matplotlib code that plots the C-alpha trace (Angstrom):
import matplotlib.pyplot as plt

x = [0.2, 1.5, 2.2, 0.2, 1.8, -1.4, -0.6, -2.7, -3.3, -1.9, -5.3, -5.3, -8.5, -8.7, -6.1, -4.9, -3.5, 0.0, 1.5, 4.6, 6.2, 4.6, 6.1, 9.4, 9.1, 7.4, 9.4, 11.6, 14.0, 16.2, 18.7, 18.2, 20.0, 18.2, 15.0, 16.4, 17.6, 14.4, 12.8, 9.6, 7.1, 3.3, -0.4, -2.5, -5.2, -8.9, -12.3, -13.5, -16.3, -15.1, -16.0, -16.7, -15.2, -15.3, -12.1, -12.3, -10.3, -11.3, -10.5, -10.6, -13.2, -14.6, -18.0, -20.6, -21.7, -19.0, -17.0, -17.7, -17.1, -16.0, -16.4, -17.4, -20.6, -19.2, -16.5, -13.1, -9.5, -7.8, -5.8, -5.1, -4.9, -4.5, -4.9, -3.6, -3.6, -3.5, -3.9, -6.6, -8.9, -11.9, -15.5, -15.3, -12.0, -10.8, -9.5, -9.2, -10.7, -11.8, -11.5, -14.7, -14.3, -17.0, -15.6, -14.6, -11.7, -10.8, -12.8, -15.1, -13.8, -15.4, -14.1, -14.3, -15.0, -14.6, -18.2, -17.2, -14.0, -11.8, -8.9, -8.2, -8.1, -8.3, -7.0, -7.4, -6.6, -3.6, -3.0, -3.5, -5.6, -8.9, -12.0, -15.0, -18.4, -19.7, -15.3, -15.0, -11.8, -11.8, -12.5, -12.7, -13.1, -14.2, -12.6, -13.8, -15.4, -14.6, -16.5, -14.3, -15.9, -15.7, -15.3, -16.8, -16.9, -20.6, -20.6, -19.8, -22.2, -25.7, -25.0, -24.0, -27.1, -26.3, -25.4, -22.8, -19.5, -16.3, -12.9, -10.8, -7.1, -5.4, -1.7, -0.6, -0.5, -0.9, -2.2, -5.6, -7.9, -11.2, -14.6, -17.0, -20.4, -21.8, -23.8, -25.4, -24.5, -23.0, -25.6, -23.9, -22.1, -18.5, -18.9, -15.0, -14.4, -17.8, -17.9, -20.7, -19.6, -20.4, -20.2, -18.6, -18.3, -15.2, -14.0, -11.1, -10.6, -6.9, -7.0, -4.5, -6.7, -7.1, -8.8, -7.7, -5.8, -6.3, -8.1, -8.5, -11.8, -12.7, -16.2, -18.2, -20.7, -21.6, -20.0, -20.0, -19.5, -17.0, -15.2, -11.3, -8.7, -5.2, -3.3, -3.0, 0.8, 1.2, 0.1, 2.1, 1.9, 0.6, -3.7, -3.7, -1.8, -1.9, 0.5, 1.1, 3.8, 2.5, 4.7, 5.6, 3.9, 6.9, 10.2, 11.7, 12.2, 10.6, 7.7, 5.5, 4.2, 0.8, -1.6, -4.8, -8.0, -8.9, -12.2, -13.1, -10.2, -11.1, -9.2, -6.1, -7.5, -8.1, -10.6, -9.5, -11.8, -9.4, -6.4, -6.1, -7.7, -8.3, -5.0, -2.5, 0.1, 1.2, 3.9, 3.4, 6.4, 9.3, 7.1, 7.9, 11.7, 11.1, 10.2, 14.0, 15.5, 15.8, 18.3, 17.8, 20.6, 21.3, 19.8, 16.8, 13.8, 15.0, 18.4, 15.8, 12.8, 16.0, 17.3, 14.1, 12.3, 15.6, 15.6, 15.4, 12.9, 12.7, 13.9, 10.8, 10.4, 7.7, 8.1, 9.6, 8.0, 8.8, 10.3, 12.3, 13.4, 14.5, 16.4, 18.5, 19.0, 20.5, 22.6, 23.8, 21.9, 19.6, 20.2, 22.8, 24.1, 24.4, 27.6, 25.8, 27.9, 26.6, 25.4, 27.5, 30.6, 29.6, 29.0, 32.5, 34.5, 32.4, 33.8, 37.5, 37.3, 35.7, 38.6, 41.4, 39.7, 40.1, 43.5, 44.7, 43.2, 44.8, 48.4, 48.0, 46.9, 49.6, 52.3, 50.9, 50.7, 54.6, 55.6, 54.0, 57.3, 55.9, 55.9, 57.6]
y = [-0.2, 3.3, 5.9, 9.4, 12.5, 15.2, 18.6, 21.7, 24.7, 28.0, 28.9, 25.7, 24.8, 22.4, 19.1, 17.2, 13.5, 12.0, 8.7, 9.2, 6.7, 9.6, 12.6, 11.3, 10.2, 13.2, 16.0, 18.3, 20.4, 23.5, 25.5, 29.3, 29.8, 27.2, 28.7, 31.9, 30.5, 29.3, 32.3, 30.6, 32.4, 30.7, 31.6, 30.6, 28.3, 29.9, 29.3, 32.2, 32.8, 30.7, 32.1, 30.1, 32.4, 33.0, 34.0, 36.6, 38.8, 42.2, 46.2, 49.4, 51.9, 55.5, 55.9, 56.7, 60.1, 60.9, 63.1, 66.8, 68.7, 72.6, 74.1, 77.6, 79.4, 81.8, 81.8, 83.4, 82.9, 81.6, 84.3, 82.3, 78.4, 77.3, 73.8, 71.2, 67.4, 65.6, 68.5, 68.5, 71.2, 72.5, 73.5, 77.6, 77.5, 79.3, 77.0, 79.3, 82.6, 83.2, 86.4, 87.3, 87.8, 90.8, 94.0, 96.2, 97.7, 95.8, 92.6, 90.9, 88.4, 85.0, 82.7, 79.1, 77.6, 74.0, 72.5, 69.9, 68.9, 66.5, 65.7, 66.9, 63.9, 65.5, 69.3, 70.2, 73.8, 76.4, 79.6, 81.4, 78.7, 79.8, 78.0, 77.6, 77.3, 73.4, 72.4, 70.2, 72.4, 70.2, 66.7, 66.5, 63.5, 63.1, 60.1, 59.8, 57.1, 54.0, 51.1, 47.6, 45.0, 41.4, 39.0, 36.4, 32.7, 31.7, 28.3, 30.2, 33.1, 31.5, 32.2, 35.9, 38.6, 42.2, 43.2, 40.3, 41.4, 41.4, 41.4, 43.8, 43.8, 46.0, 44.5, 47.8, 49.6, 46.5, 47.1, 45.9, 44.4, 47.0, 45.3, 46.5, 45.2, 44.3, 47.3, 45.3, 42.8, 44.4, 44.5, 41.7, 38.5, 37.9, 35.0, 34.3, 34.7, 32.9, 35.1, 37.6, 41.0, 42.2, 46.0, 47.2, 50.8, 51.5, 54.9, 56.4, 59.7, 59.5, 59.0, 55.9, 53.8, 54.5, 53.3, 50.0, 48.8, 45.1, 44.2, 40.7, 39.6, 37.0, 37.4, 35.8, 33.2, 31.8, 31.7, 29.6, 30.8, 28.9, 27.1, 25.8, 26.9, 27.7, 29.8, 27.7, 27.8, 26.3, 22.9, 20.3, 16.9, 15.1, 15.4, 11.6, 12.9, 16.4, 17.6, 20.7, 21.2, 22.4, 24.1, 21.7, 22.9, 23.0, 22.5, 25.6, 25.6, 22.1, 21.5, 18.0, 16.7, 16.9, 14.8, 16.6, 16.3, 19.5, 20.7, 23.6, 25.9, 29.3, 32.9, 31.6, 29.5, 25.8, 24.4, 22.3, 19.1, 17.0, 16.8, 20.3, 22.5, 26.1, 27.6, 25.5, 27.2, 26.4, 27.3, 29.1, 30.7, 27.9, 25.2, 23.5, 23.8, 21.4, 18.5, 18.7, 19.6, 16.0, 15.4, 19.4, 20.5, 16.8, 16.7, 13.8, 14.6, 12.4, 14.6, 17.8, 16.6, 15.5, 19.4, 20.9, 19.1, 18.2, 14.6, 11.6, 10.1, 6.9, 7.3, 7.6, 10.9, 9.5, 9.5, 6.9, 4.3, 2.9, 0.0, 1.6, 4.8, 1.7, -0.1, 2.9, 3.8, 0.4, 1.3, 4.3, 6.3, 8.3, 8.3, 10.6, 11.5, 14.5, 15.9, 14.4, 11.3, 8.2, 5.5, 3.2, 5.3, 6.5, 2.5, 1.7, 4.7, 3.8, -0.2, 1.0, 3.4, 0.2, -2.1, 0.6, 1.1, -2.5, -3.1, -0.1, -1.8, -5.0, -3.2, -1.1, -4.2, -6.1, -3.5, -3.3, -6.9, -7.0, -4.3, -6.5, -8.6, -12.1, -12.8, -16.0]
z = [-0.2, -1.0, 1.6, 0.7, 1.1, 1.4, -0.3, 0.7, -1.2, 0.0, 1.3, 3.5, 1.7, -1.1, -0.7, -3.1, -2.6, -4.4, -3.4, -2.5, -5.2, -7.7, -6.0, -5.9, -10.0, -10.6, -8.6, -10.3, -7.9, -9.1, -7.4, -7.5, -10.5, -12.1, -11.6, -12.5, -16.1, -16.6, -16.3, -14.7, -13.7, -11.5, -11.4, -8.7, -9.7, -9.3, -10.2, -12.7, -15.3, -18.2, -21.7, -25.0, -27.8, -31.6, -32.9, -35.8, -37.7, -39.2, -39.9, -38.4, -40.5, -40.1, -38.7, -41.7, -41.5, -39.3, -42.5, -43.1, -45.9, -46.5, -49.6, -50.6, -51.7, -54.1, -56.4, -55.6, -55.1, -51.8, -50.0, -46.9, -46.2, -42.4, -42.2, -43.8, -44.3, -40.7, -38.9, -36.1, -36.0, -33.8, -34.8, -35.7, -36.4, -40.0, -42.5, -45.1, -46.6, -50.1, -52.1, -54.1, -57.5, -57.1, -57.6, -54.7, -53.0, -51.0, -52.8, -50.5, -48.3, -46.9, -43.9, -44.4, -40.7, -39.6, -39.3, -36.6, -34.7, -36.5, -38.7, -41.6, -44.0, -47.4, -48.4, -52.0, -52.2, -52.0, -51.1, -54.7, -56.1, -58.0, -56.1, -57.3, -56.2, -54.3, -54.7, -52.0, -50.6, -47.1, -45.5, -41.7, -40.4, -36.8, -35.3, -31.5, -32.4, -34.9, -36.5, -36.2, -38.6, -37.9, -40.2, -38.9, -40.0, -41.1, -39.1, -36.0, -36.2, -35.0, -31.6, -31.9, -31.7, -31.7, -27.6, -27.7, -26.1, -27.6, -26.8, -29.5, -29.4, -32.2, -32.9, -34.5, -30.6, -28.7, -25.2, -23.1, -25.0, -26.1, -24.8, -27.1, -28.0, -31.5, -33.0, -35.8, -38.7, -41.9, -45.1, -46.9, -46.5, -47.9, -50.1, -50.9, -47.1, -45.8, -43.3, -42.5, -41.5, -37.6, -36.9, -33.3, -32.3, -30.1, -28.8, -30.1, -28.4, -28.4, -31.7, -31.9, -34.0, -38.0, -40.7, -42.4, -38.9, -38.3, -35.4, -33.8, -32.2, -29.3, -29.5, -26.2, -27.4, -24.0, -20.1, -17.2, -13.3, -11.1, -13.7, -12.5, -15.5, -15.9, -18.8, -22.0, -21.9, -18.3, -19.9, -21.3, -22.5, -25.4, -26.2, -24.2, -21.3, -20.7, -17.7, -15.5, -13.2, -9.6, -7.1, -4.1, -0.5, 1.2, -0.6, -2.2, -6.1, -6.4, -9.2, -9.2, -12.7, -12.1, -14.6, -15.8, -17.7, -19.5, -21.0, -23.4, -24.4, -25.0, -24.7, -23.6, -21.0, -20.5, -18.3, -16.0, -15.1, -12.8, -11.3, -9.7, -7.1, -5.6, -4.5, -6.6, -8.1, -11.7, -13.6, -16.5, -18.3, -18.4, -18.2, -21.0, -20.3, -16.9, -18.7, -20.2, -16.7, -15.8, -12.6, -11.8, -9.4, -8.5, -4.9, -4.5, -3.2, 0.0, 0.6, 0.0, 2.5, 5.0, 4.7, 5.1, 7.7, 9.8, 10.1, 8.0, 5.2, 3.1, 0.2, -1.8, 0.4, 2.6, 6.5, 8.2, 9.9, 13.4, 12.8, 10.1, 12.8, 15.3, 12.6, 11.2, 15.1, 15.2, 11.9, 13.4, 10.9, 12.5, 16.5, 18.1, 21.5, 23.4, 21.1, 17.9, 17.4, 16.7, 19.9, 18.7, 18.7, 22.7, 23.7, 22.3, 24.0, 27.3, 26.7, 26.3, 29.1, 31.5, 30.1, 30.7, 34.4, 35.1, 34.1, 35.7, 38.6, 38.1, 37.8, 40.9, 43.0, 41.7, 42.9, 46.3, 47.1, 45.7, 48.8, 51.9, 53.6, 54.5, 58.3, 60.5]

ax = plt.figure().add_subplot(projection="3d")
ax.plot(x, y, z, "-o")
ax.set_aspect("equal")
plt.show()
């Protein structure tokens, strides 16, 4: 029957059981340099809301209706131009002045002002250039909000409705994902891509999003509370035998390979159905490298436990039974005297001392009798 070691979580609530033999076989022990070289990172296992998501890619687009054109009402000549391509302008700001062709001294001049805050994305006028009525001189785009249009695979779109949330990342700018809701679907499916368009509206007050930027979507189609899950990078092994490395509960720089049963995978997280408990601490970064460490720092599980606990353990790391302790004491491997010496050495010294004392007594008695003179 195998000796069982109880491994408690950090919170002292969840407890998992591993046989001593399995712990010996599956424990990787490193020194501090080994941990630094592998750049190990860990995460605490917790129950979380597990989301089932659909992945899609898409692009950033301007919101229709958020572009504003500026033109002249009269024919004339541009005598002053104050805004150029890429400039940010405010509503009411004078963009240009146009001198009328009507006679006068000086000729009448009108101001062309921005009708909205925004970015000048088109400029078609230069100073001294003739201007005709109705000709677009400036195109101003209000980009405080942008559309992000996802190409959702048709076979995955059935569970998605307006109001469905998505986490959107933009590789060009990085940072944390932006959470947005599906505004509506497009008016036509993309036959070549086998996808339907899903339109999301996001804030862009910092102006970092630009039309044409790539976007990556994680669209949430369902969620379940209180699901035990770990980061995908922490899981190793082949599809039939998934494992994670759990930090040992009482040995520093020691990691136990634990078999697990996985469930769904979504958004970089994997559901764990069996093998872990809340409070277990699993290795994320560096977990793949732990599988190739081999003997680690060279110290065995028994030696590490002896050092950590201050007493002897069995070869498999389990606690010694009473009979084993007695046998170990007789062989001089466990019990010691007051000075730290084995008992057999103490017994040997006492025996030698007794023999020396007896010999000394015999010599003394012999000398005393040789000095006594016999009487008549």
